[in-house]
C-alpha positions as CSV (number, residue, x, y, z in Angstrom):
1,M,-128.8,-38.0,109.8
2,F,-128.0,-36.8,113.3
3,T,-129.5,-38.3,116.4
4,H,-131.2,-36.0,118.9
5,S,-128.4,-36.3,121.4
6,E,-125.8,-35.6,118.7
7,L,-127.7,-32.5,117.7
8,V,-127.9,-31.3,121.3
9,E,-124.1,-31.7,121.6
10,L,-123.6,-30.0,118.3
11,L,-125.9,-27.1,119.2
12,H,-124.0,-26.7,122.5
13,S,-120.7,-26.4,120.7
14,L,-122.1,-23.8,118.2
15,L,-123.5,-21.7,121.1
16,T,-120.1,-21.6,122.7
17,L,-118.4,-20.0,119.7
18,P,-117.0,-16.6,120.5
19,A,-118.9,-15.2,117.5
20,E,-120.9,-16.2,114.5
21,T,-118.8,-17.4,111.7
22,E,-119.3,-17.7,107.9
23,L,-120.5,-21.2,108.6
24,V,-123.0,-20.6,111.4
25,E,-125.9,-18.1,111.6
26,F,-128.2,-17.6,114.6
27,K,-131.7,-16.0,114.3
28,K,-134.4,-15.4,116.8
29,A,-137.2,-16.3,114.4
30,E,-139.6,-16.5,117.3
31,N,-142.6,-16.9,115.2
32,S,-141.8,-16.3,111.5
33,F,-139.0,-15.6,109.1
34,S,-139.0,-14.3,105.5
35,D,-138.7,-17.1,102.8
36,T,-136.5,-14.8,100.7
37,D,-134.1,-14.2,103.6
38,L,-134.0,-17.9,104.3
39,G,-133.1,-18.6,100.6
40,E,-130.4,-15.9,100.6
41,Y,-128.8,-17.4,103.8
42,F,-129.0,-20.9,102.3
43,S,-127.0,-19.6,99.2
44,A,-124.5,-17.7,101.4
45,L,-123.8,-20.5,103.9
46,S,-123.7,-23.2,101.2
47,N,-121.1,-21.2,99.2
48,E,-119.0,-20.4,102.2
49,A,-118.9,-24.1,103.2
50,N,-117.6,-25.0,99.8
51,L,-114.9,-22.3,99.9
52,K,-113.8,-23.5,103.4
53,G,-113.7,-27.1,102.3
54,V,-116.2,-28.4,104.9
55,E,-119.3,-30.6,104.4
56,R,-122.0,-28.3,105.8
57,A,-123.0,-25.1,107.4
58,W,-125.8,-24.4,109.9
59,L,-128.7,-21.9,110.2
60,V,-130.2,-22.0,113.7
61,F,-133.6,-20.5,114.6
62,G,-134.5,-19.7,118.3
63,V,-131.2,-18.2,119.4
64,D,-130.2,-14.6,119.9
65,N,-127.4,-13.8,117.5
66,N,-125.7,-11.5,119.9
67,S,-125.8,-13.2,123.3
68,H,-126.3,-16.7,121.9
69,K,-129.1,-17.1,124.4
70,V,-131.6,-19.8,123.6
71,L,-135.0,-18.2,123.2
72,G,-137.0,-20.9,121.4
73,S,-138.8,-20.6,118.1
74,N,-142.3,-21.3,116.8
75,Y,-141.3,-21.1,113.2
76,K,-143.2,-23.6,111.1
77,P,-144.4,-25.5,114.1
78,T,-145.4,-28.7,112.2
79,R,-143.3,-31.2,110.3
80,P,-145.2,-30.8,107.0
81,S,-144.7,-27.1,107.1
82,L,-140.9,-27.6,107.6
83,D,-140.8,-30.1,104.7
84,E,-142.6,-27.6,102.5
85,I,-140.0,-24.9,103.0
86,K,-137.4,-27.3,101.7
87,K,-139.3,-27.4,98.4
88,K,-139.8,-23.7,98.4
89,V,-136.1,-23.1,98.6
90,A,-135.3,-25.8,96.1
91,D,-137.6,-24.1,93.5
92,Q,-135.4,-21.0,93.6
93,T,-131.8,-22.4,93.9
94,T,-129.2,-23.7,91.4
95,N,-130.0,-27.3,90.4
96,R,-132.8,-27.4,93.0
97,I,-130.3,-28.0,95.8
98,T,-131.9,-27.5,99.2
99,F,-131.4,-28.3,102.9
100,D,-130.0,-31.7,103.7
101,E,-132.3,-31.8,106.7
102,I,-134.3,-29.5,109.0
103,Y,-134.2,-30.6,112.6
104,E,-136.3,-29.7,115.6
105,V,-134.3,-29.9,118.8
106,K,-135.3,-29.6,122.4
107,Y,-132.7,-27.5,124.2
108,E,-133.2,-26.1,127.7
109,E,-136.8,-27.0,127.3
110,R,-137.1,-24.7,124.3
111,R,-137.7,-25.7,120.6
112,V,-134.7,-24.8,118.3
113,V,-134.8,-25.3,114.6
114,M,-131.6,-26.4,113.0
115,F,-131.2,-26.1,109.2
116,Q,-128.4,-28.4,107.8
117,I,-127.0,-26.7,104.7
118,P,-124.8,-28.7,102.3
119,A,-121.7,-27.3,100.9
120,A,-122.1,-26.1,97.2
121,P,-120.9,-29.0,94.9
122,L,-117.5,-28.7,93.4
123,G,-117.6,-26.3,90.5
124,L,-121.2,-25.1,91.2
125,P,-121.8,-21.9,93.2
126,I,-125.3,-21.8,94.6
127,A,-127.6,-18.9,93.6
128,Y,-131.0,-18.0,95.1
129,K,-133.4,-16.3,92.6
130,G,-130.4,-15.9,90.3
131,H,-128.1,-14.1,92.8
132,Y,-125.0,-15.6,94.5
133,Y,-124.6,-14.8,98.1
134,G,-121.8,-15.1,100.6
135,R,-120.7,-13.9,104.0
136,D,-118.4,-11.2,105.3
137,G,-118.0,-12.0,109.0
138,E,-121.6,-11.9,110.3
139,S,-122.9,-9.9,107.3
140,L,-124.8,-11.3,104.3
141,V,-123.2,-10.0,101.1
142,A,-123.1,-10.7,97.4
143,L,-120.5,-13.4,96.6
144,N,-117.7,-11.6,94.9
145,L,-116.4,-12.5,91.4
146,H,-113.2,-14.0,92.7
147,E,-115.0,-16.4,95.0
148,I,-117.5,-17.4,92.3
149,E,-114.6,-18.2,90.0
150,L,-112.8,-20.1,92.7
151,I,-115.9,-22.4,93.0
152,R,-116.4,-22.7,89.2
153,S,-112.7,-23.5,88.7
154,Q,-113.3,-26.6,90.8
155,A,-115.1,-28.1,87.8
156,N,-111.7,-28.4,86.2
157,A,-110.3,-30.1,89.3
158,R,-108.7,-32.8,87.1
159,A,-107.1,-30.2,84.9
160,D,-104.3,-29.5,87.4
161,W,-101.4,-27.8,85.5
162,S,-98.8,-29.3,87.9
163,A,-100.1,-32.8,87.0
164,E,-99.9,-32.3,83.2
165,V,-97.5,-34.6,81.4
166,I,-94.8,-33.1,79.1
167,P,-94.7,-35.3,76.0
168,S,-91.2,-34.3,74.9
169,A,-89.6,-34.8,78.3
170,D,-87.9,-37.9,79.7
171,I,-85.9,-38.9,82.9
172,D,-82.7,-37.5,81.4
173,D,-84.3,-34.0,81.8
174,L,-84.1,-34.5,85.6
175,D,-81.1,-33.8,87.9
176,S,-79.5,-36.9,89.3
177,K,-78.4,-35.1,92.6
178,A,-82.0,-33.8,93.0
179,I,-83.4,-37.3,92.6
180,A,-80.9,-38.6,95.2
181,V,-82.1,-35.9,97.7
182,A,-85.7,-36.7,96.9
183,R,-85.1,-40.4,97.6
184,E,-83.6,-39.7,100.9
185,N,-86.4,-37.3,102.0
186,Y,-89.0,-39.9,100.9
187,A,-87.2,-42.6,102.9
188,N,-87.1,-40.3,106.0
189,K,-90.9,-39.9,105.7
190,H,-91.5,-43.6,105.0
191,E,-88.9,-45.4,107.1
192,Y,-90.7,-48.8,106.6
193,L,-89.9,-48.6,102.9
194,R,-86.2,-47.6,103.2
195,E,-84.9,-51.1,102.6
196,E,-87.4,-51.9,99.8
197,M,-86.5,-48.6,98.1
198,K,-83.0,-49.7,97.4
199,G,-84.3,-52.1,94.8
200,W,-86.4,-49.4,93.0
201,T,-85.2,-47.8,89.8
202,D,-85.4,-44.0,89.7
203,M,-88.5,-44.2,87.6
204,E,-90.2,-46.6,90.0
205,F,-89.4,-44.2,92.8
206,L,-90.7,-41.2,90.9
207,N,-94.0,-43.0,90.2
208,R,-94.3,-44.2,93.9
209,A,-93.6,-40.7,95.2
210,K,-96.3,-39.3,92.8
211,I,-93.9,-37.0,91.0
212,T,-94.4,-38.7,87.6
213,R,-97.4,-40.3,86.1
214,N,-97.0,-43.8,84.8
215,G,-93.4,-43.2,83.9
216,R,-94.2,-39.9,82.2
217,I,-92.5,-36.6,83.2
218,T,-94.9,-34.0,84.7
219,N,-94.6,-30.2,85.2
220,T,-94.1,-31.1,88.9
221,A,-91.2,-33.3,88.1
222,I,-89.4,-30.5,86.2
223,I,-90.2,-27.9,88.9
224,L,-88.9,-30.0,91.8
225,L,-86.2,-32.2,90.1
226,G,-85.5,-30.8,86.7
227,K,-82.1,-29.7,85.4
228,P,-81.8,-25.9,85.2
229,E,-81.8,-26.1,81.4
230,S,-85.0,-28.1,81.5
231,E,-87.0,-25.1,82.8
232,V,-87.8,-24.3,79.1
233,L,-90.0,-27.5,79.0
234,I,-92.6,-25.8,81.2
235,S,-92.5,-22.4,79.3
236,P,-94.3,-20.0,79.4
237,A,-94.4,-20.9,83.1
238,V,-91.4,-19.8,85.2
239,S,-89.8,-21.8,88.0
240,K,-87.4,-19.4,89.8
241,L,-86.5,-18.4,93.3
242,R,-85.0,-14.9,93.7
243,W,-83.3,-13.8,97.0
244,I,-82.5,-10.2,97.4
245,V,-80.7,-8.4,100.3
246,K,-81.6,-4.8,101.0
247,D,-80.1,-2.4,103.6
248,S,-81.9,-0.1,106.0
249,M,-82.4,2.4,103.2
250,G,-84.0,-0.2,100.9
251,V,-81.0,-0.3,98.6
252,E,-80.3,-3.7,97.0
253,R,-76.9,-5.1,98.2
254,D,-76.9,-8.6,96.9
255,Y,-79.1,-11.1,95.0
256,L,-79.3,-14.7,93.8
257,I,-81.7,-16.3,91.3
258,K,-82.1,-20.1,91.2
259,S,-84.1,-22.2,88.8
260,C,-85.0,-25.8,88.9
261,P,-84.5,-28.2,90.6
262,M,-86.4,-26.5,93.5
263,I,-85.6,-29.2,95.9
264,L,-81.9,-28.1,95.7
265,A,-82.6,-24.4,95.1
266,V,-84.4,-24.1,98.5
267,D,-81.3,-25.2,100.3
268,E,-79.0,-22.8,98.3
269,I,-81.2,-19.9,99.0
270,Y,-81.6,-20.9,102.7
271,S,-77.8,-20.9,103.0
272,K,-77.6,-17.3,101.8
273,I,-80.0,-16.0,104.4
274,R,-78.2,-14.3,107.3
275,N,-79.6,-16.2,110.1
276,L,-77.5,-14.6,112.8
277,K,-77.6,-15.3,116.6
278,Y,-80.1,-13.1,118.4
279,R,-79.7,-12.3,122.1
280,H,-82.4,-11.0,124.5
281,I,-83.5,-11.5,128.1
282,N,-86.6,-13.6,128.3
283,P,-88.6,-12.5,131.4
284,S,-90.1,-16.0,131.6
285,L,-86.7,-17.5,132.4
286,L,-86.1,-15.3,135.6
287,T,-82.4,-14.8,134.7
288,L,-80.1,-11.9,134.1
289,F,-78.3,-13.9,131.3
290,P,-79.5,-13.3,127.8
291,D,-81.3,-16.0,125.8
292,E,-79.4,-16.8,122.5
293,M,-81.3,-18.1,119.4
294,D,-81.3,-17.9,115.7
295,T,-82.8,-14.7,114.3
296,Y,-85.3,-16.9,112.4
297,E,-86.5,-20.4,113.3
298,P,-85.2,-22.6,110.5
299,Y,-88.6,-24.3,110.1
300,V,-90.3,-21.0,109.5
301,I,-87.9,-20.0,106.7
302,R,-88.3,-23.4,105.0
303,E,-92.0,-23.6,105.4
304,A,-92.6,-20.1,104.0
305,M,-90.3,-20.7,101.1
306,N,-91.8,-24.1,100.2
307,N,-95.3,-22.9,100.7
308,A,-94.6,-20.1,98.1
309,I,-93.4,-22.9,95.6
310,A,-96.5,-25.0,96.3
311,H,-99.0,-22.1,96.0
312,Q,-97.3,-20.2,93.1
313,D,-99.6,-19.5,90.1
314,Y,-97.0,-20.5,87.5
315,S,-99.2,-19.3,84.6
316,K,-98.5,-15.8,85.5
317,G,-94.8,-16.1,84.7
318,G,-93.4,-14.5,87.8
319,M,-90.6,-15.3,90.2
320,I,-91.0,-16.3,93.8
321,N,-89.2,-13.6,95.8
322,I,-87.4,-13.7,99.2
323,V,-86.4,-10.2,100.3
324,E,-84.1,-10.0,103.3
325,Y,-83.9,-6.8,105.4
326,E,-81.9,-6.2,108.5
327,D,-84.7,-7.4,110.8
328,R,-87.2,-9.3,108.6
329,L,-87.8,-11.6,105.7
330,V,-90.5,-11.0,103.2
331,F,-91.7,-14.0,101.0
332,S,-94.0,-13.4,98.0
333,N,-95.6,-15.5,95.3
334,M,-98.0,-15.0,92.5
335,G,-101.6,-16.0,93.0
336,N,-104.4,-15.8,95.5
337,F,-104.5,-17.0,99.1
338,I,-107.2,-19.6,98.5
339,P,-108.4,-20.1,102.1
340,G,-109.2,-16.4,102.0
341,T,-107.9,-15.4,105.5
342,V,-105.2,-16.5,107.8
343,Q,-107.9,-16.8,110.5
344,K,-109.6,-19.6,108.6
345,V,-106.3,-21.5,108.5
346,L,-105.6,-21.0,112.2
347,E,-109.1,-22.0,113.2
348,N,-109.7,-24.9,110.8
349,D,-107.7,-27.5,109.0
350,A,-108.0,-26.4,105.4
351,P,-108.1,-29.5,103.1
352,E,-105.2,-30.3,100.9
353,E,-107.2,-30.1,97.7
354,I,-107.4,-26.3,97.9
355,Y,-103.8,-25.9,96.9
356,H,-103.3,-24.1,93.6
357,N,-101.2,-27.1,92.4
358,R,-102.6,-30.2,94.0
359,F,-100.3,-32.6,92.3
360,L,-97.2,-30.5,93.1
361,A,-98.3,-30.0,96.8
362,A,-98.9,-33.7,97.2
363,A,-95.4,-34.5,95.9
364,M,-93.8,-31.9,98.2
365,V,-95.6,-33.5,101.2
366,E,-94.2,-36.9,100.1
367,L,-90.7,-35.3,99.9
368,K,-91.1,-33.6,103.4
369,M,-90.8,-30.2,101.8
370,V,-94.1,-28.9,103.3
371,D,-96.6,-30.0,105.9
372,T,-100.2,-30.2,104.7
373,I,-101.8,-26.7,104.3
374,G,-103.0,-25.3,107.6
375,S,-100.7,-27.3,109.9
376,G,-97.5,-25.7,108.5
377,I,-98.9,-22.2,108.9
378,R,-100.0,-22.9,112.4
379,K,-96.6,-24.2,113.3
380,M,-95.0,-20.9,111.9
381,F,-97.3,-18.9,114.2
382,G,-96.5,-21.2,117.1
383,F,-92.7,-20.9,116.7
384,Q,-93.0,-17.1,116.6
385,R,-95.1,-17.1,119.8
386,Q,-92.6,-19.3,121.6
387,R,-89.8,-17.0,120.7
388,L,-91.8,-13.9,121.7
389,F,-91.5,-12.6,118.2
390,P,-94.4,-10.9,116.2
391,M,-96.7,-13.1,114.4
392,P,-96.2,-13.7,110.7
393,D,-97.9,-10.8,108.8
394,Y,-99.8,-11.9,105.7
395,S,-101.0,-9.5,103.0
396,F,-102.9,-10.2,99.8
397,D,-102.6,-7.5,97.1
398,D,-102.4,-7.5,93.3
399,E,-103.0,-11.2,93.0
400,K,-99.9,-11.8,95.2
401,V,-99.5,-13.4,98.5
402,K,-96.9,-11.8,100.8
403,V,-95.8,-13.0,104.3
404,T,-93.4,-11.0,106.5
405,I,-91.4,-12.8,109.2
406,I,-89.9,-10.4,111.8
407,G,-86.7,-11.7,113.5
408,K,-86.6,-9.8,116.7
409,V,-88.7,-8.9,119.8
410,L,-90.6,-5.6,119.1
411,D,-92.2,-5.4,122.5
412,L,-90.9,-7.8,125.1
413,K,-93.4,-7.3,127.8
414,Y,-96.4,-7.5,125.4
415,A,-95.0,-10.6,123.7
416,D,-94.3,-12.3,127.0
417,M,-97.9,-11.7,128.1
418,L,-99.2,-13.2,124.9
419,A,-96.9,-16.2,125.2
420,K,-97.9,-16.9,128.8
421,N,-101.6,-16.3,128.3
422,T,-102.6,-19.8,127.3
423,S,-106.3,-18.7,127.2
424,L,-105.5,-16.7,124.1
425,S,-105.6,-18.9,121.0
426,L,-103.3,-18.3,118.0
427,S,-106.2,-16.8,116.0
428,V,-106.8,-14.2,118.8
429,I,-103.1,-13.4,119.0
430,E,-103.1,-12.9,115.2
431,M,-106.0,-10.5,115.5
432,L,-104.2,-8.5,118.2
433,N,-101.1,-8.6,116.0
434,R,-103.2,-6.9,113.3
435,V,-104.5,-4.3,115.7
436,Q,-100.9,-3.4,116.6
437,L,-99.9,-3.2,112.9
438,G,-103.0,-1.2,112.0
439,R,-104.3,-4.0,109.7
440,K,-108.0,-4.6,108.8
441,L,-110.3,-6.8,111.0
442,T,-113.7,-8.0,110.1
443,D,-116.8,-6.9,112.1
444,A,-117.0,-10.3,113.8
445,E,-113.4,-10.2,114.8
446,I,-113.7,-6.6,116.3
447,K,-116.9,-7.7,118.1
448,Y,-115.1,-10.6,119.7
449,L,-112.1,-8.5,120.8
450,R,-114.4,-5.9,122.3
451,N,-116.5,-8.4,124.1
452,N,-113.4,-9.8,125.7
453,G,-112.0,-6.4,126.7
454,L,-109.0,-6.6,124.4
455,V,-109.5,-3.5,122.2
456,E,-110.9,0.0,122.2
457,G,-111.6,2.7,119.7
458,R,-113.4,3.1,116.4
459,K,-113.4,0.4,113.7
460,N,-110.7,2.1,111.7
461,A,-108.7,3.3,114.7
462,L,-108.5,0.4,117.1
463,T,-106.0,0.2,119.9
464,I,-105.4,-2.4,122.6
465,S,-107.6,-1.8,125.6
466,K,-106.5,0.2,128.7
467,P,-106.3,-2.9,131.0
468,L,-104.2,-4.7,128.4
469,A,-101.9,-1.7,127.9
470,Q,-101.5,-1.5,131.7
471,K,-100.7,-5.2,131.9
472,V,-98.0,-5.1,129.2
473,G,-96.5,-1.7,130.1
474,Q,-97.7,0.2,127.1
475,I,-99.3,3.1,128.9
476,A,-97.4,5.7,126.9
477,S,-98.2,4.0,123.6
478,Y,-101.8,3.6,124.7
479,T,-102.1,7.3,125.6
480,L,-100.6,8.4,122.3
481,N,-103.2,6.2,120.4
482,K,-106.2,6.6,122.7
483,G,-105.6,10.1,124.0
484,F,-106.8,11.6,127.3
485,D,-110.4,12.1,128.5
486,D,-112.1,15.2,127.0
487,D,-112.1,16.8,130.4
488,Y,-108.3,16.9,130.2
489,Y,-108.3,18.9,127.0
490,R,-111.1,21.2,128.1
491,D,-109.2,22.0,131.3
492,L,-106.1,22.9,129.2
493,I,-108.2,25.4,127.2
494,V,-109.7,27.0,130.3
495,K,-106.3,27.2,132.1
496,A,-104.7,28.8,129.0
497,L,-107.5,31.4,128.9
498,K,-107.0,32.2,132.6
499,Q,-103.3,32.7,131.9
500,H,-103.5,34.7,128.6
501,G,-107.0,36.3,128.7
502,S,-107.9,35.3,125.2
503,L,-106.9,32.8,122.5
504,S,-107.4,32.6,118.8
505,R,-108.5,29.4,117.2
506,K,-104.9,29.1,115.9
507,D,-103.6,29.3,119.4
508,V,-106.0,26.6,120.6
509,D,-104.9,24.4,117.7
510,A,-101.2,24.9,118.6
511,L,-102.0,24.1,122.3
512,L,-103.7,20.8,121.6
513,I,-102.7,19.4,118.3
514,K,-99.7,17.5,119.5
515,K,-101.5,16.2,122.6
516,L,-104.3,14.5,120.6
517,P,-104.1,10.7,119.8
518,D,-101.7,9.7,117.0
519,V,-104.4,7.6,115.4
520,L,-106.3,10.7,114.3
521,D,-105.2,12.4,111.1
522,E,-104.7,16.2,110.9
523,K,-108.3,16.9,109.8
524,Q,-109.7,14.7,112.5
525,K,-107.6,16.4,115.2
526,L,-108.9,19.9,114.0
527,N,-112.5,18.6,114.1
528,K,-112.0,17.3,117.6
529,I,-110.7,20.7,118.8
530,G,-113.7,22.4,117.2
531,N,-116.0,20.0,119.2
532,L,-114.2,20.7,122.4
533,L,-114.6,24.5,121.9
534,T,-118.3,24.0,121.2
535,Q,-118.7,21.9,124.3
536,L,-117.2,24.7,126.5
537,R,-119.4,27.3,124.8
538,V,-122.6,25.3,125.2
539,A,-121.6,24.8,128.9
540,G,-121.4,28.5,129.3
541,K,-117.7,28.5,130.2
542,I,-116.3,30.4,127.2
543,C,-117.5,32.6,124.4
544,V,-116.2,34.5,121.3
545,G,-115.0,38.0,122.2
546,E,-113.3,40.8,120.2
547,K,-111.5,40.0,117.0
548,K,-113.1,36.5,117.1
549,R,-110.9,35.4,120.0
550,W,-112.1,33.0,122.6
551,V,-112.4,34.3,126.2
552,L,-113.8,33.1,129.5
553,K,-117.4,33.9,130.1
């Protein structure tokens, strides 16, 4: 239960959010609200809370969902009527799960109704009237099959493949050098145990580090510390890292494949990556001398590689790949990105239990191979921002997670502006990075960027805004993407007609096609030219003359 003062503080924090999230929904509901809609939102917000690993979500009545202005609500004005709606929702939901509580809050002298919605229990997605709902940005949508299965799979939380014991394995299947490295890493993490550890046997250490279970060898132990020949013990699973070098033409020039133990394989692969010195002049330093740094921040390489090991879906039998190009590294692993989006990770601490392999991930944390999920990814973004390099680019296709790390400055002025602008959070910078790369954004993300004057254009053809382009010196790029005002194109047509007397449609197309924005495809450009001609005809400036050629009127 929340006190009234706690609720006021909580409501204030929700109102200051840049946009609604999958965990917060505002509704005016000045006098009434559909029971069915209420039930659907309960299902959606409950499921989203589960998927994001948080305890609750909120539905708030009496607030405009666009402006976040508090309007007040007369919905169910008595306590008994509010308690009744809890039962109505329970009658139509899975296992009769309903609101934890419905609060009436006085805020700015107006009544606000706050529905506290519990996260769906582990393994149990919440349906309303037999249908599962979720959220896509601000939109209420059907919960997709992948998300339903993600929640249902939680029922088997104890059935973690990485924690399974291999009956036929013993400590002789582990690599002694790998164990020694693991001991040192563990001691570095737990300095207070360093002296005590000297008296531990290897098996005592493995148990304490949660790599084995009661002296029995697990799949995790083989992946991290197993001898190369011991990989067969986890078959049909595969534990392999593959490094590939490709030239500018995409031709493979070198490769290396390493099996267990992964704690050693990571170092061997890391040593193969050409992390050369990169020189550029950082405008923030106010110097004519170039700044020298590694092409890739070492932490970023190791975190990306180890995250791929922790998140790999070993049941699919694929390798973890690191592909090195001249200016970028691409890491990929089999499986789904469980948090759903990078934005969720940047904005919230995703809980450790949402790893694919909880036992493996926990062991890797103990051995200082990875940070807890969320913090490591945020550090990767932070390092790239400090270096003025593009943000890590995540993509999720064909049940594969891929992250690209670019090792150079693509647009120095733009990057410097982002690095200096402390008011822009990592999540906002990641959104702008996707705009620059032509990646998809949700409706809520687009709305936030528009409201803050950071982007322009249609949903599928967004560009950074004119003020931002001017600030970072991207006027040429902005013009190529955004184009000129329609007056500019109409004037060109009129001037050409004055000069030549008449023009065919083919002539007009040739005149304008290369001057129109690059974000438009060929068909869109031709349609725009047709619209411009129509505008001039309707305005009485041009008409169709002989041989269907355009002439001045």
